LUMPA-411991 format. One line per 8 residues: number of its first residue (from 1); for each residue x negated, y negated, z negated of N, C-alpha, C, CB. Coordinates in steps of 0.001 Angstrom, whole numbers, plus 500000, padded with zeros to 6 digits. Glycine has a CB too. Layout:
NUM	X,Y,Z,X,Y,Z,X,Y,Z,X,Y,Z | ...
//
This chain:
1	640299,865021,939841,640463,865812,938635,641562,866847,938873,640800,864907,937414 | 641256,868101,938601,642212,869174,938804,643152,869260,937599,641484,870519,939031 | 644470,869296,937884,645450,869341,936813,645827,870780,936488,646693,868540,937194 | 646099,871028,935225,646603,872312,934761,648079,872382,935114,646374,872500,933223 | 648551,873521,935633,649952,873639,936034,650706,874525,935049,650066,874207,937466 | 651865,874027,934606,652680,874718,933609,654139,874668,934067,652510,874073,932183 | 654921,875697,933730,656351,875708,934056,657059,874505,933442,657004,877010,933568 | 658147,874093,934058,658874,872886,933672,659288,872880,932198,660098,872736,934539
9	659895,873972,931727,660338,874024,930322,659155,873941,929364,661132,875313,930056 | 658086,874658,929686,656896,874628,928840,656272,873246,928840,655876,875666,929307 | 656293,872578,929987,655728,871232,930075,656468,870268,929158,655776,870725,931520 | 657791,870363,929141,658575,869466,928287,658226,869666,926820,660074,869693,928505 | 658098,870923,926404,657720,871210,925011,656311,870708,924721,657812,872724,924723 | 655403,870984,925643,654012,870556,925468,653932,869039,925348,653141,871045,926642 | 654625,868319,926218,654584,866857,926178,655156,866340,924864,655358,866262,927366 | 656268,866911,924421,656886,866449,923177,655976,866688,921984,658223,867146,922956
17	655501,867933,921823,654714,868259,920635,653323,867646,920659,654600,869750,920491 | 652717,867505,921840,651397,866864,921875,651515,865375,921554,650733,867060,923260 | 652567,864738,922039,652773,863317,921711,653041,863144,920219,653947,862730,922534 | 653912,863985,919686,654224,863912,918263,652980,864177,917412,655329,864912,917911 | 652238,865215,917740,651013,865524,916992,649980,864423,917112,650417,866830,917476 | 649852,863852,918309,648911,862748,918509,649274,861527,917681,648855,862370,919972 | 650556,861210,917658,650995,860068,916858,650756,860311,915365,652479,859782,917113 | 650989,861533,914915,650727,861856,913502,649242,861715,913168,651203,863288,913181
25	648375,862224,914043,646932,862089,913809,646509,860623,913779,646142,862838,914893 | 647052,859837,914689,646720,858408,914696,647204,857728,913410,647344,857717,915932 | 648386,858110,912937,648917,857526,911695,648045,857892,910507,650361,857995,911448 | 647586,859140,910449,646701,859556,909351,645382,858794,909440,646446,861094,909392 | 644885,858615,910660,643656,857850,910844,643814,856410,910387,643230,857884,912298 | 644922,855778,910750,645174,854400,910317,645315,854303,908807,646429,853857,910987 | 645901,855328,908219,646073,855347,906762,644712,855322,906068,646878,856596,906322 | 643711,855947,906665,642381,855997,906058,641754,854604,905947,641470,856914,906873
33	642071,853736,906871,641515,852385,906829,642159,851570,905716,641709,851681,908177 | 643453,851745,905514,644173,850911,904554,644102,851416,903120,645600,850806,904961 | 643535,852595,902913,643331,853080,901546,642196,852290,900908,643020,854611,901528 | 642211,852158,899584,641093,851457,898929,639772,852130,899298,641278,851440,897380 | 638808,851326,899644,637511,851865,900067,637640,852518,901433,636974,852882,899035 | 638367,851870,902353,638681,852427,903673,637503,853128,904325,639168,851338,904582 | 637767,854243,904893,636718,855073,905501,636813,855001,907016,636829,856543,905024 | 636013,854116,907598,636030,853931,909045,635558,855185,909772,635160,852743,909435
41	634606,855920,909152,634072,857128,909793,635105,858263,909835,632816,857599,909056 | 636101,858208,908973,637178,859199,909013,638261,858726,909987,637778,859432,907587 | 638501,857422,909984,639543,856841,910845,639258,857080,912324,639668,855341,910582 | 638047,856772,912755,637723,856790,914179,637938,858154,914834,636298,856364,914373 | 637388,859265,914299,637621,860565,914954,639101,860968,914951,636798,861652,914261 | 639807,860680,913839,641229,861028,913785,642028,860233,914819,641791,860775,912375 | 641735,858969,914937,642465,858118,915869,642182,858527,917313,642094,856645,915652 | 640926,858790,917633,640556,859200,919000,641166,860560,919335,639014,859255,919157
49	641126,861509,918397,641732,862827,918623,643244,862692,918812,641422,863780,917441 | 643877,861811,918039,645308,861570,918198,645651,861010,919567,645795,860625,917129 | 644843,860067,920035,645068,859489,921372,644918,860560,922452,644078,858322,921637 | 643873,861369,922330,643637,862431,923318,644786,863438,923319,642302,863152,923030 | 645246,863816,922143,646348,864769,922042,647643,864173,922597,646546,865199,920582 | 647890,862910,922321,649104,862255,922820,649089,862150,924343,649250,860859,922199 | 647931,862035,924929,647824,861904,926380,647602,863231,927101,646707,860969,926715 | 647709,864341,926394,647482,865659,926980,648393,865928,928175,647689,866732,925931
57	649627,865483,928111,650571,865764,929194,650189,865054,930496,651976,865351,928776 | 649273,864099,930440,648836,863416,931652,648014,864346,932534,648025,862169,931299 | 647286,865285,931947,646448,866190,932734,647152,867508,933048,645153,866468,931996 | 648427,867602,932719,649197,868809,932991,650289,868469,933994,649803,869402,931682 | 650432,869305,935012,651451,869080,936043,652571,870100,935883,650833,869169,937467 | 653818,869620,935810,654924,870574,935670,655235,871273,936985,656172,869864,935157 | 655427,872591,936921,655874,873360,938084,657387,873497,938001,655180,874771,938147 | 658049,873164,939042,659508,873214,939056,659991,874654,938970,660062,872541,940320
65	660976,874878,938118,661558,876215,937968,662571,876442,939078,662227,876385,936570 | 662626,877665,939619,663633,877916,940643,665030,877790,940056,663439,879305,941264 | 665961,877338,940886,667321,877115,940421,668081,878390,940132,668064,876323,941423 | 667831,879436,940916,668516,880712,940724,667683,881802,941360,669950,880688,941324 | 668078,883048,941157,667309,884184,941657,668178,885063,942541,666732,885003,940495 | 667664,885374,943717,668308,886323,944620,667475,887598,944575,668429,885751,946096 | 668134,888715,944328,667452,890011,944302,667779,890736,945600,667878,890865,943049 | 666749,891212,946290,666932,891935,947540,666473,893372,947340,666153,891255,948705
73	667398,894297,947479,667095,895723,947372,666754,896215,948769,668298,896534,946753 | 665557,896797,948901,665052,897202,950213,664488,898611,950164,663983,896226,950704 | 664060,899065,951328,663371,900354,951456,662247,900146,952468,664364,901520,951909 | 661122,900771,952229,659983,900650,953127,660335,901252,954489,658736,901344,952526 | 659963,900530,955545,660211,901008,956901,661599,900683,957432,660006,902476,956951 | 662378,899932,956703,663746,899577,957103,663702,898244,957856,664701,899486,955852 | 664080,898260,959138,663999,897039,959949,665016,895984,959496,664224,897375,961429 | 666197,896408,959073,667186,895453,958558,666679,894790,957284,668530,896156,958290
81	665988,895579,956441,665425,895049,955192,664365,893997,955481,664823,896183,954345 | 663498,894290,956444,662433,893349,956803,663010,892054,957370,661475,893987,957821 | 664062,892177,958176,664715,891000,958748,665348,890141,957649,665784,891426,959773 | 666056,890783,956725,666692,890052,955622,665646,889407,954725,667587,890990,954797 | 664565,890125,954450,663499,889586,953601,662855,888365,954261,662429,890667,953319 | 662580,888446,955544,661963,887322,956247,662895,886112,956242,661608,887718,957694 | 664190,886328,956457,665146,885227,956478,665247,884569,955103,666525,885725,956931 | 665377,885389,954053,665483,884841,952694,664198,884129,952284,665806,885957,951690
89	663053,884686,952650,661771,884053,952315,661654,882685,952989,660591,884960,952738 | 662197,882561,954198,662155,881286,954908,663066,880242,954250,662559,881487,956371 | 664113,880686,953560,665080,879769,952951,664776,879455,951482,666467,880354,953059 | 663771,880129,950890,663460,879959,949459,663229,878500,949068,662231,880772,949100 | 662375,877822,949792,662038,876439,949436,663189,875482,949706,660809,875985,950202 | 663911,875735,950783,665017,874847,951146,666118,874834,950081,665603,875267,952489 | 666434,876023,949524,667516,876116,948546,667018,876330,947116,668445,877237,948925 | 665708,876299,946923,665081,876359,945606,665532,877568,944788,665381,875093,944842
97	665209,878772,945297,665529,879982,944552,664328,880915,944541,666757,880687,945156 | 664332,881816,943573,663295,882838,943491,663822,884086,944182,662892,883137,942002 | 662966,884785,944895,663356,886010,945592,662656,887187,944941,663014,885933,947105 | 663440,888097,944378,662892,889314,943785,663162,890453,944731,663500,889598,942381 | 662130,891237,945003,662267,892397,945874,662233,893658,945037,661156,892425,946945 | 663193,894551,945282,663246,895823,944565,663282,896939,945606,664493,895896,943602 | 662301,897815,945561,662265,898974,946456,663125,900069,945833,660786,899476,946696 | 664195,900461,946511,665123,901434,945930,664493,902817,945779,666374,901535,946787
105	663433,903092,946515,662766,904389,946393,661838,904444,945183,661977,904691,947657 | 661536,903309,944593,660651,903270,943420,661377,902926,942135,659551,902274,943643 | 662626,902546,942224,663411,902173,941049,664616,903111,940975,663863,900663,941112 | 664657,903955,939952,665700,904976,939841,667096,904378,939735,665435,905855,938642 | 667245,903326,938948,668564,902714,938784,669040,902091,940098,668528,901648,937671 | 668142,901415,940806,668494,900817,942094,668798,901895,943120,667363,899913,942598 | 668056,902988,943072,668283,904096,943995,669661,904703,943781,667201,905166,943825 | 670046,904883,942525,671353,905459,942225,672482,904549,942719,671493,905705,940717
113	672251,903245,942676,673326,902302,943028,673355,901940,944514,673179,901039,942214 | 672171,901766,945136,672121,901220,946496,671404,902091,947522,671464,899900,946461 | 671088,903323,947216,670250,904151,948070,670666,904165,949539,670253,905539,947553 | 671934,904340,949808,672395,904465,951196,672833,903147,951819,673532,905435,951261 | 672715,902046,951106,673306,900793,951556,672309,899671,951790,674303,900346,950572 | 671013,899925,951741,670036,898835,951857,670021,898258,953264,668634,899328,951483 | 669741,896983,953418,669424,896024,952383,670680,895508,951673,668651,894868,952977 | 670500,895198,950397,671559,894605,949584,670949,893391,948882,672159,895646,948543
121	671629,892266,948976,671174,891058,948277,672204,890726,947210,670975,889850,949270 | 671710,890406,946016,672605,890044,944918,672175,888715,944309,672624,891151,943839 | 673172,888046,943769,672959,886811,943018,673645,887053,941691,673528,885513,943772 | 672854,887379,940668,673431,887821,939398,674116,889152,939642,674437,886764,938815 | 675384,889246,939342,676153,890475,939578,676895,890439,940916,677150,890696,938442 | 676882,889306,941589,677605,889159,942853,676774,889685,944016,677979,887688,943092 | 677360,890543,944834,676697,891023,946046,676890,889998,947150,677247,892412,946480 | 675786,889564,947734,675859,888605,948829,676092,889315,950164,674576,887769,948891
129	675459,890483,950344,675708,891306,951527,675179,892711,951299,675057,890681,952781 | 675681,893631,952121,675191,895012,952205,674941,895329,953664,676207,896030,951574 | 673908,896077,953916,673517,896525,955256,673198,895370,956205,674617,897370,955851 | 674169,894716,956762,673926,893652,957732,674355,892309,957136,674685,893930,959061 | 673442,891376,957124,673743,890055,956554,674477,889189,957563,672452,889351,956097 | 675475,888482,957079,676157,887454,957855,675433,886154,957486,677746,887393,957544 | 674412,885788,958268,673513,884703,957879,674183,883339,957720,672432,884589,958883 | 675113,882941,958581,675780,881642,958340,676557,881634,957019,676737,881313,959503
137	677261,882721,956730,678009,882788,955465,677059,882837,954274,678936,884020,955449 | 675962,883582,954414,674966,883678,953348,674322,882318,953094,673889,884720,953707 | 674020,881599,954150,673412,880275,953979,674377,879318,953286,672985,879700,955339 | 675655,879402,953630,676656,878555,952968,676729,878890,951480,678048,878733,953628 | 676628,880167,951136,676667,880583,949723,675430,880077,948980,676760,882129,949611 | 674262,880170,949601,673032,879666,948989,673117,878148,948793,671803,880029,949859 | 673701,877442,949761,673852,875995,949653,674764,875628,948483,674409,875417,950961 | 675880,876372,948323,676784,876099,947200,676075,876316,945867,678036,876993,947284
145	675286,877379,945778,674570,877677,944531,673521,876608,944248,673906,879067,944604 | 672824,876158,945294,671815,875103,945116,672468,873785,944720,670996,874917,946406 | 673639,873502,945271,674354,872265,944930,674807,872248,943478,675558,872087,945841 | 675085,873404,942919,675482,873467,941495,674378,872891,940619,675794,874934,941067 | 673133,873231,940941,671999,872761,940129,671810,871253,940270,670705,873491,940536 | 672039,870740,941464,671859,869307,941707,672889,868503,940919,671971,868990,943214 | 674118,869016,940810,675187,868297,940117,675036,868302,938608,676510,868886,940480 | 674254,869211,938041,674122,869292,936577,673462,868097,935995,673357,870503,936182
//
C-alpha cells in the first residue's frame, strides 16, 4: 500500500484533528444507540466513518523537515560555485539542511549584494564563506548547527 507523504508539522496537525474528529463521530454514533428508539442504521455508518477518520494518520507518512537552510549564491559557469554546490549537496543529508540556490545574475537584490563575490554561502544572516570555502571549518559550522536541533 502506497502511503501519502506530508511534511512533519502538517502530519502532526492531521493526526491530531483526524483522531479528534474520528472520536467525535464515534461518540455521536454511540449516542444514537442509547437514545430512545435507538437507530442502529444511523449508528453503524457514523461509527465506521469515525474509525476510518481516526486511523487516517496510519496511511500518511511524515516527511522530516530540514533543520536549517543554507543559501548558496552562485553564477552560471563559475567553477568555484559548482565545487561549493557539489560539496554542500553531498553534506545535505548528513547534517539535515535544505540548500537554496540563488543565481546572482537573475536576482537583482542578490546581484547588488554579492555580484563580485560568488560563491557566497549564508545561514540566516551569517555568511559562512565568500569566494573560496574553507571546507573543514564549514563542516564544523554545519555540525554545530545540526547539533542544536538534536539538543532541542
